MARDOTOR-926922 format. One record per atom (N, C-alpha, C): x, y, z; residue in one letter. Coordinates in steps of 0.2 Angstrom, whole numbers, plus 5000, padded with zeros to 4 digits. Layout:
BEGIN
XYZA...
***
This chain:
BEGIN
500349945002M500050015000M500550075000M500250134997D500750174996D500650215002D501350245004I501350265011I501050335011I501050355005A500750425006A499950435009A499750395010I499150375009I499050415018I499550385022Q499250395029Q499650455029Q499850495028S500150565026S499550615025S499150595020N498450635021N497850595021N497650615026P497150575030P496450615029P495850565028N495150575029N494850585034N494750635038L494550635045L493850675046L493450645050F492650655051F492850695058F492450765058L492550805065L491750825067L491650815073S490850825076S490750885079S490350935079A490450995083A489751025082A489551025087G488751075087G488551115089G489151155093E488951225097E489551265095E489451315097A489951375096A490751365100A490751345105S491551345108S491751265105S491351215101G491651155098G491851165092G491251215090D491751245082D492151295083D492451325088H492951355086H493651325089H493451265093Y493951225095Y494151175088Y493651145086G493651105079G494051155074G493951205074A494251245069A494951235068A495251255075Q495851265077Q496251185078Q496051155076I496251075079I496351045069I495751075065I495651075058I496551095055I496551165057A496951215056A497651175056A497851155063E498551105066E498451045063E498050985060L498050955057L498250945048L497951015047A498151045041A498951065040A499051095044R499751085045R500251035044R499950995048R500650945047R500250885041R499550885038H499550865033H499250885028H499750915022S499450955018S498850935013S498750885012S498250845009S497650795013S497650835018A497050795022A496550835023A495850815019S495150815019S494750815026S494350845028F493850855034F493150865032F492750815036F492150825034F491550815040F491050835040G490850795046G490250865050G490050865054L489650925059L490050975060L489851035057G490151095061G490051155060G490151215062G490051285061G490251305057G490251395056R490451405052R491351425051R491551425058E492351425059E492751355055E492251305056M492751245054M492651225048M491951265045E491951265037E492351315035E492651365040A492851415037A493751385035A494051335040A494551305042A494651255037A494151205032G494451185029G493751105027G493251105032Q492851065035Q492251065029Q492251035026Q491450995023Q490850985026Q490551025026R490151005033R489450975028R489450925032I488850865030I488150895033I488250925040V487750955044V487951025045V487451075046R487651145051R487551135056R488051145063A487951175066A487351195069A487151255066E486851285067E486051275067E485851195065D485551175063D485051125068D485651095072V485651065074V485651065084V485951135085A486051145092A485751175096A485151135098H484551135104H484751115111H484351115114M484651115123M484051095126M484151055132G483651035137G483550985133G483050935138I482750885136I481950885132I481450945136T481050945130T481150985123T481751025124E481951075118E482251005112E482650965115V482950905109V482250865108V481650855111I481250785110I480750835104I480850905105R480150965100R480650955094R481550965095H481750955087H481950885085H481550825089A481750775086A481850755079A481350775076P481450745068P482050775063P481950845066R482550875062R483350845064R483450835070V483850805073V484150745070V483650705071Y483650625069Y483850635062Y483750655056G483650665049G484450695048G484850735053S485350765054S485750705054S485550675059Y486150615063Y486250555057Y485550555053R485550495049R486050525042R486150575040K486450605036K487150615037K487450615044L488250625046L488350545046L487650485048V488050425045V488150395038V487750405036A487850405028A488550425026A488750475027S489350505025S489850465029S489950445035I490350395036I490250345033I489950315032K489850245030K490150255022K490050285019E490150315012E490850325014E491150375015R491850405016R492250375020R492250315023C492450275029C493150325030C492950375036P493650395038P494250365042P494850385042Q495350355045Q495350365053Q494950415054A494950435062A494250475062A494250495068A493450545070A493750565076A493750655075I493650675082I492850715084I492750705089L491950715090L492450755098L492050815096I491950875101I491350905106I491250865111D490650875118D490050855113D489550905115F488850895109F488850805110F488550795117P488550705122P487950665115P487250725114D486650685113D486850665105D487050685102V487250665094V488050625094V488550665097N489050625096N489150565101N488850555104F488950465107F488550415102F488150445098R487850375095R488050385087R488750445085L488950425082L489650375082L489850395088A490350355090A490150275092A489650255092R489350185090R489550175084R489050205080E489350195070E489950195072E490450225072L491250255071L491350175072L491250155079R491450095083R491450025078R490850035075A490449965073A491049955066A491150025064L491450015058L492450015058L492650015064H493250015066H493650065065H493150115066I493650195063I493750215070I494450235072P494650255078P494550325081P494150325087V493850385089V494050405094V494250495093L494550535099L493950585101L494050585110Y493450625110Y493650685115Y493450755112F493950815115F493250845118F493350855123V492950905128V492450855132V492550825137S492150775139S491450815141S490850765138P490250785143P490150805148P489750805155Q489550815158Q489550725165Q489750685162L489650615163L489650625171L490250655175W490250655182W489750705186W489250735181A488650765184A488250725186A488050695178W487350665177W487250615172W487050575170K486850525164K487650485165K487650445171R488350455173R488450355170R487750345168R487650255164R488050275158R488050325153R488550345148R489250345149R489350315154L490150305156L490350255152L489850175152R489950135149R490350155140R489750175137W489850215132W490650255128W490750285135V491450295134V491750235133V491850195139Q492350145139Q492350105134Q491750105130Q491450035125Q491750085118Q491550135117R491750165109R492350225108R492450255114V493050305113V493750265115V494150295108D494850265111D495250315115D495250375114R495750415117R495050485123R494950485126M494650545130M495150595131M495150665129M495450735130M495250775134M495250785139V494950815143V495250905143V494750945147I495051005148I494951015155I494551005158F494551015164F494950955169F495450995175P495850965179P495550895183P494850895186F494650855190F494450775183F494550795178E493950745173E494650705172E495350705172E495650655170E495650615176E495650605183S495650565187S495050545186S494350575186F493750535186F493850475181F494150485175Y493950455170Y494450405171Y495050415172R495450355173R495350315181R495050315184N494950305190N494350245188N494150255182R493550225179R493850175172R494350155173G494750155167G494850155160G494550215158V494650255150V495250305150V495650285145D496150335142D496150395142D495950435148A496050505146A496750555149A496650605145S497350645148S496950725147S497150745153F497150835155F497450895149F497050895145T497650945140T497751005142T497351035148G497351105149G496751125145G496451195145H495851235143H496151285138H495851255132P496151305126P496351375128P495751425131L495451465134L495951495139L496251455140A496951475147A497651485143A497551465136E498051475134E498451525129E497651565128L497751615123L497951695129L498151715124P498451785125P497851845127P497951895133L497451925133L497351955126L496751985126P496652045119P496952095119P497352115112A497652155113A497452225110A496852225110T496452295107T496452345113T496552385113S496752445118S495952445120S495652495125R495052505127R494852565121R495452615119E495152665117E494952635109E495252595108E495252545100E494452525099E494452485106F493652445107F493452505106F493352565109A492752615111A492452635104A493152645100K492952685093K492652615088K492752565088L492452515084L491852515085L491652505090H490952495093H490552555097H490752605094G490352665096G490152685103G490552635107L490752635114L490752745117L490652755124D490852795126D491352805132D491952825129L492552815133L492452815144L492052875142E491752925150E491552865155E491252815152K490752765156K491152705157K490852685160Q491052595162Q490552545159Q490752495156W490452445151W490152395156W489652355152I489452285157I489352225152I489552185153A489552135147A488852085151A488652055143L487952035145L488051955140L487951915142L488151835137L487751775140L487051815134P486551765135P486651705136P487051685132G487051615129G487351605120G487451535118S487651545111S487151505107S486351485108R485951455107R485251495108R484851495102A484351525102A483851515108A483851475110K483451435115K483651495122K484451475124E484851535128E484551605127E484651625122V484451685122V483751715125V483451645123H482551685121H482451695130H482751645136L482651615140L483251665146L483651695144N484051725147N484051825146N484151835140L484351895139L483751955142L482951925142Q482651985146Q482551995150Q482851945157T482951965163T483851995165T484151975159M484852015161M484552075160M484552115156L484152165151L483752205157L483152185161E482952195166E483452215171E483852175173A484352195178A484652245177A484952265174V485452325172V485252385170V484352365172A484052445169A484052485174A484152465181G484152495187G484752545184G485352515182F486052535183F485952615177F485552605171G485452655167G485852685162G485952735162S486452785159S487152795161S487252755166R488052775171R488452735164R488052675163Y488452605160Y488352615153Y488852565148E488452545142E488752475143E488352435139Y487952365139Y488252345132Y488852285133L489152245129L488852185127L488552165123V488152105121V488352065115V488952015116P489351985111P488751935110P488851905103V488351865099V488751815095V488651745099A489051685098A488951675088A489351645085S489551605078S488851575077S488551555081T487851515082T487251545079T487451605082L486751625081L486651675074L486151675074D486051735067D486051825073D486551845070A486751915073A486051955073A485651975068E485052015065E484551995070E484351935072W483951905077W484051925084W484651935084V484851925094V484852015093V485152035090R484852135089R483952145090R483852105087Q483052125086Q482652105092Q482852035094Q482652025102Q482752085107Q483352095108A483952125111A483352215112A483452225105G482952285104G482452305106G482052235105R481252245109R481252265116R481652225119I481652235128I481852285130I482452295126A482852365127A482452415128A482152435121A481652495119A481052495127A481052425128A480352445133A480852475140A481452465139R481952485145R482252535146R482152565140Q482652645136Q483352635140Q483352555135L484352545135L484552545130L483952565124G484352555117G484952595115G485052635118T485452685114T486152665117T486052625125N486652615129N487052505127N486652485121L486552435121L486952425114L487452385115H488152375110H488352305109H488152305102F488252215100F488952195095F489152175096V490052135097V490052075097V490652045092P490751995090P491051955094P491651985098D492151945101D491851955110D491651895112A491551895118A492251905123A492651875120R493351895125R493451975127R493752015121E493652065119E493152085123E492652085126A492052115126A492352085134A492252025137L492252005144L492952055147L493352055144F494252115146F494052185145F493652225142H493552285144H493052315149H492452265149A491952265155A492352265162A491752305165R491852325172R491852255177R491152235174A490852165176A490352135172A490152055171S489852035168S489151995173S488851965166V488151945169V488251885163V488551835164V488551765160V488151705162V488051685156A487551615155A487951565157A487851515160S488351465162S488451415157S489051405156G489151375149G490051395148G490351385142T490851395141T491151485141T490651505142A490851585143A491051605149A491051575155T490951575160T491851555162T492151505159V492651485158V493051575156V492951565150Q493251645144Q493251695152Q492551715156A492651785161A493251745166A493251695167A493951675175A494351675170A494751665164V495451675162V495551725160V494951775160I495151845159I495151875162I494851855171G494951875176G494351935177G493851945174N493351985175N492751965178N492552005184P492251975189P491551965187P491151925189F490551925184F490051865189F489451865186V488851825191V488751765186V488451725188V488151665183V487551645184V487151675178V486451645178V486351585173V485851565174Y485451525170Y484751495170Y484251475164R483651455165R483551385159R483051355162V483151295156V482151285156V481751245154S481351225153S481051195162S480551195164D480351165172D480551115170D480451065166L480450995168L481050985166L481550995164T482350985165T482851025169T482551065174F482751095179F482451055185F481851015185K481850965187K482050915191K482150895183L482550815181L483250815185L483450905182A484150885183A484350895189A484050915194K484050925200K484050865204K483450805201R483650745204R484250715203R484350735197L484950665196L485650715193L485950765195V486350775195V486850755204V487250725204K487450705209K488150725207K488650735210Y489450735208Y489950695214Y490250665209P490850615214P491550665217P491850615221K492250645226K492650695221K493050665216E493350715211E493250775209E492550795209V492350855205V492050905212V491850875216W491650935221W491550875229W492350895233P492350855238P491750855242P491550915244S491350925249S490450875249S490250905242G489550865240G489150905243G489350975246A488651015251A488351055244A487551065244P487451135240P487451195242P487251215238D487151305239D486751345245D486451395245R486151425250R485551405247R485351395239Y484951385237Y484651305236Y485151265239G484951185239G485151175233G485651215229N485751175220N486451165223N486651095219L487451095217L487851155212L488251155214P488651215209P488351185203P488551225196I488551215191I489151255184I489351305188A489751365185A490451305186A490651295181M491251285181M491951315186M491751395184V492451405188V492251365196V491651375199N491651355207N491851275207N491651225201L491851155203L492651165201L493151195197I493751195197I494151225204I493751285208A494151305213A493951265218A493251235219G493151175223G492751225228G492651285229L492251325232L491751365228L491351435231T491051445227T491351525227T491751535219V491851595218V491851655215V491351625212V490651685209V489951645210V489351695211P488951675213P488451645206P487851615208E487751565204E486651585205E486551595201L485851625200L485551575196L484951535197I484751485192I484051465193I483751465188Q483151455187Q482751505193Q482351485198Q481751525200Q482151585203Q482651585204N483351625208N483651675203N483451665197F483851715191F483351765192F483351795194T482651875194T483251945195T482651985190A483152045190A483352065194A483152075201A483252095208A483852065210A483852005209N484251955210N485051985207N485051985200V485651985198V485952065199V485452115199A485652175200A486152195209A485752145212A486052155220A486652125218A486752065213A487452015215A487952075210A487752115206L488252135201L488452185204L487952225209G488152285212G488852285213G489052265220P489652255221P490252235218P490152225212L490652195208L490952255203L490352315203L490652375197L490752425202L491052415209E491252475213E491952435216E492452475220D492952445222D492952425228D492452345229T492552345234T492752265236T492852275244A493152175245A493052125240A492152115241Q491952065237Q492152045230Q492352105226R492652125220R493452105219R493752145224A494452095225A494452035226A494252015230A494251925233A494051895225A493551885222M493351875217M494151865211M494151935210I494751935206I495451895208I495651895213H496151845217H495851785215H495251745217D495151675216D495351665209D495051695204L494951695197L495551695195L496251705196V496951705195V497151615197V496851615201E496851525202E496751475200E496151505198V495751465195V495951465185V496251515183R496751515177R497051465180R497551445184R498251415186R498251365185R497551345188R497351265187R497051235180R496951295176L496751285168L497351275165L497851275165V498451285160V498851215161V498951185155S499051135154S499951115158S499851045160P500651035164P501151005158P500850975153A501250945147A501551005145A501451065143G502151115140G501751135133G501251095131S501251125122S500251135124S500251175118S499451165119S499051135119S498451125120S497851075120S497751045113S497551105110I497651075101I498051035099I498751055101V499451025099V499350945102V499150945108Q499050885111Q498450835108Q497950855105V497450835100V497550815095V498150865089A498450835087A498750765086A499250765091D499850735091D499350655095D498650665099A498550615098A497950565092A497750605089V497450585082V498250555078V498650585077D499250565073D499350465078D499350485081S499550425086S498950365083S498450395083L498050345082L497850315076L498150375070L498150355061L498850305062L499350325066E499850265066E499750205068E499350195073A499350145076A498650085071A498250135068S497550105063S497650085055S498150115054W498450115048W498550025046W499250015050P499349965047P499149895050P498649905056S498249855061S497649815054S497449845048D496949815044D497049845039D497449805034P497649835027P496949815023P496649765024V495949745019V495449825020V495449825026K494849915028K495149975025K495949985025M496250045024M496450055017M496249985012G496349985006G495750005003G495249985005R494250015002R494550065004R494550115011I494650175011I494850225005I495350195004A495850235000A495850214993A495350174991G495250144983G495750114980G496250084986V496950044982V496849954980V496849934980R496949864980R497549824983R497449794989V498049764996V497949684994V
***
C-alpha cells in the first residue's frame, strides 16, 4: 500500500455548539498544517467550514438544548444524524474527532466503532454530573478521551478510560490586544462610562430564556453604564438584535446597548458581567472579569436535572449544595472547589437577584477584589502541565491513532483509499 495514504488522512469531525466549532476549527488547522492533503467532513459550524471542513450538517441546524427542546426538534435532529451516518459509511474516515455535544456524538461513536474507525473525544460531556450510565459508552466506543478540566482526568482514569488532561484551550490564549480606546471607537462606545457585558448563551433558546431578565436586571443601572452583548457564531446576529432591541426599547436601554462579535474582548473591557452558564463562564474566569452566573431551562429539564445530578468526590469533594439547595453548575466553582462566583439558577434567576449580585462587582469592594484573586487561581489550574497546547495534544493523539490503525487492517484501509491490497 502506498505510504502516502497515511499522510493524507480523511477525517470526520463533529461539533454542534459555538465552543466546539471554535475548537474544531483549530484542530482542523493544526492537522492541515501537518497533513497538507488531509480532508475533513462532518458536523460543524461556520468556523470549521472556514478552516476547511465540508459540512454534511450545519451546527446551527441542530444546536438545541434541554430534554424537552431536543424532543420537540427530534425529527430534524434525527434526520441530520442519519445524514452524518450515511456520510461516514460512504467515506469511511481513517479517524474521527468528536467534540462535546453528547446527544449526537455518543451515537455517532457507536456507528464509528462498528466500522472499526478510531474515535478521539475532545471536551468531555459532563458524565461526572449526571447520565453516569453513559460512562460505559465511553468505555466501549472511545479510544482516547481528551479532557479540559483537571478533575476529569482522575474521574475517567479511576473508571478505566484512557484519559488525558490537555489544559483548557481558553487558558492558553493571550489577553486581547485591542486597547479600550480602539474597542470604544470600533463599537461606538462612550469612553467616559464603564461597560457591563451580558452573555445570554450561544443558542437561540438560551437567548430567549436568559436575555430579557439580564436586560431587566441592568435597567436600574441606567445610563451610568453601557452594555455589551456578544453574539455567538452559532446565532443569527440580526435575530439577536431584534430580540434585544424589543426588550431594550421597553427599558430605555436602546442607545446604551452594543452588539459585538467577540466575547473575550467584551469580557476583557467590561467592568463586570452577567454570564449564562457554559463555556463563557470559563472565558470570563481566564480573563479575570468579575461576573455573576445565571441560567434557566424548562421546568421539566430543571426538575429532572436536580434529581439526577450527583457529583463524585473527584468533582465536588464536600458534596454540599449552595444556599438555594442546588449543587454548583458553574465550571469556575467546580474547578476551584468552592463558591467563587454567585450562581442564580432557574427560579432564583430574577432581575432583582442579578442586580443585587452584580452591584458590588461594579465598585471597588472587598467582594470584587476577592473574586479577582480567586479567578487567578482558577486560571492557573486550567493550564496544561504538558507544556504544549491542548490543540497540539489533540492533533498528536489523532496522529497516534492513525499510526496505530493503518497497519492493523490493510483490507479496510485499502477499501477506504480505493486501492487493491
